[in-house]
N, C-alpha and C positions, 0 to 999 in steps of 0.2 A: 844291612847293606840289601837286602831286598826291598826296602822302604825308598831308598835312592833310584835304583833300579825304576820301581815304578812312577814316582816323582818325574822321570825322565821320559817314561813311557807317556803319561799323562799329557805334559807339556807337547810332544808330538802329535797328541790327537785334538789339539785345538788349536784352531787358525781362524785367519783371517782372509778372505778371498775374495776380488784377485789380490795376491801378494803386492803387484804393482799393475799401474795402469796411467793412461796418459788422457789431457782434457785440452781442449784449445777453446778460449773465450777472447772476447775484446777488453779491451782497456777499460776501466771504470763499471763493469760490470759484476754480477756474482753468478758463481757456476755451482754446480751440484754434482755428486757422484754418489752411487750406493756401492756398500761393501758386504759380505756376508760372515758375521760372526759363526764359526763351526765348532760344534762339541761332539767329537766324536768318542766319548766318553761315556759310559754310565752314571758316572756321578754329577750332580748339580755344576754350573759355573756360573758364579757370581761376578759378572764380568764388568769392568769399569773402563768406560771409553773415555778418551781424549783425541784431540789433535794439537798437530804444531804446524805455522804457516810460517814459512821460508821464502827467501828470495823477493817476487814482487808479489808475492800473495800476503794483503795487509793482515787479514783477519780468517779464523776459520771458526767452526761451532760445528758439534756432531752431536745428533739425535738417535736414540736416548743414549744418556751419558752413563747409565748402568741397567744392567738387564740381568736376569735370572734366567739361563739355559738350562732347561733339564737333559739328562742325559740322551744322546744322540738325537740332537736337536739345531736348528739354525734360526740366526736373527739378523735380519737388514738392520744395517745402519748407514743412515743418511751423512753425509757433511756437505755443509756449503762454505764457501769459501768467497772474499772479495779481492778485488785489485785495484791499483789506482795508475799504473803505466805499464806498458809493453815491456817485454822482457820473458823472462823465465822462472819458473817458481816452484815450490814443492809443498803439498801437504802430507804430512805424517799423521797415520791413523794410528793410535795407539790401543790395546786391549791388554792389561796384564802383562807386561814385557812383549808381548807379540807387536808387529809393525807391519803396517803395508803401506805404499809409497803412491801417492797420484802425483805425478808430473805434469805440470801445467805451462802449457804456453799462451802468453797474453800478448795479441796483435791489437795493431791501431784498426778500429772501423774504418776509416779514411783517413787522407791525409789531412792535417790542421787547414792547411790554405792550398788552393792551386792556382797556378798564375797559365792564362791563356792568352795566346796560343803558345803552348810548351814547345819548344824544336831547340835547332842549335843558337848560337850567341849570334847576336846582330851586330853587323859592322859596314861600317861607312868610310867611302872615301876622304881622303884629307880635304880639308875645303869644302865637301858637298854636304848637303842637310839632309838628314833622312827622318822620318817621322815613322813612328811605331807606335801601335796602341796595343796595353796589354791589360787584360781583366784579374782582378785576384778576387777570389771568393773566398769567404771565411767559413769553413767547415766545422768549427770549434764553438762550443757554447761558451766560450769566453773570448772576451775583446783581444783582436791581436794588433800588435805595431808593426809593420812592415816598413822599412827603408830602401827607397831608390837611391842609387847614386852612381854618379861617372866615376871613372878611375884615371889613371895615369893615361891611359890609351885614348881614353875619350873624356876629355876635361870639360866639355862643352855639354855634356850630357843634360838633359833636363827630365825631371819627373814631377808630375801633377802641376807642369806650366812653371817651376821654378828654375832658376840657374844656379 
């Protein structure tokens, strides 16, 4: 019975700090964070460290993946993670049954495209011609296809000189 009580006390003396934290990065980029493994026990701790990526987090890795902490010592652990798209995700840092959580918010660096001028809807009186010029800027590294069209309210809307 005394051994069971000691095992419970031992688990309470080992931790990952901070137990939770947050980060914000831009889509498509990598991020990193640091955590501390803390051994407040006089015996050595042979810790195995790993991570789990969830949500928009596409991958994660930790360094080091294993470490021996002597009694009453700390060791920094770095986690690196990557993202592909905006949204939210979680990186879970695990060490021998202990867990820390890094909540990540992933944002777009800038809009994929910008239409200028940006303003209210354009309208014209029936039977009158109106011409407006718009510029579409592609802020993406990839090619974009943008379609402009008229609808039932403006059946004679022309885009790019085409009717």
